[in-house]
C-alpha positions, -999 to 999 in steps of 0.1 A, spaced: -85 -661 164 -62 -642 186 -69 -635 223 -60 -605 244 -23 -602 254 -16 -618 287 -1 -594 313 -17 -564 296 -40 -539 313 -74 -534 298 -101 -508 305 -136 -521 304 -166 -503 290 -199 -521 297 -229 -518 274 -263 -530 284 -271 -539 247 -250 -555 220 -263 -529 195 -248 -501 217 -214 -518 218 -215 -523 180 -224 -486 175 -195 -476 197 -170 -497 178 -184 -485 144 -182 -449 155 -146 -453 168 -136 -469 135 -153 -442 114 -136 -415 134 -102 -430 131 -106 -436 93 -120 -400 87 -95 -375 73 -103 -350 101 -104 -377 129 -70 -391 120 -55 -357 124 -63 -357 161 -47 -391 167 -9 -391 169 -7 -427 181 -2 -439 216 31 -434 234 53 -466 234 46 -471 271 9 -474 264 14 -506 245 -3 -518 214 -38 -507 203 -62 -536 210 -100 -536 213 -118 -568 224 -154 -576 232 -172 -605 248 -209 -610 254 -218 -613 290 -241 -639 304 -271 -636 308 -288 -612 285 -277 -589 257 -250 -570 275 -214 -567 261 -181 -557 277 -156 -540 254 -120 -541 265 -96 -513 254 -59 -517 258 -39 -488 272 -28 -479 236 -64 -479 225 -75 -457 254 -48 -432 245 
């Protein structure tokens, strides 16, 4: 399993429930795979870096933090 790139900047989106984080990632994936959604995405500029999305459960509870790279945020 890969881990986030060291030295990269990530933007954190916090979800109180794991189901909310899963729904966010699923919706993002469906949007990018849809014919209409892909037309809005031109890809991040090279300076934004690679597209990476990571998530980790937080302790305690059911909350999850989703990390988006600069390229993913673009």
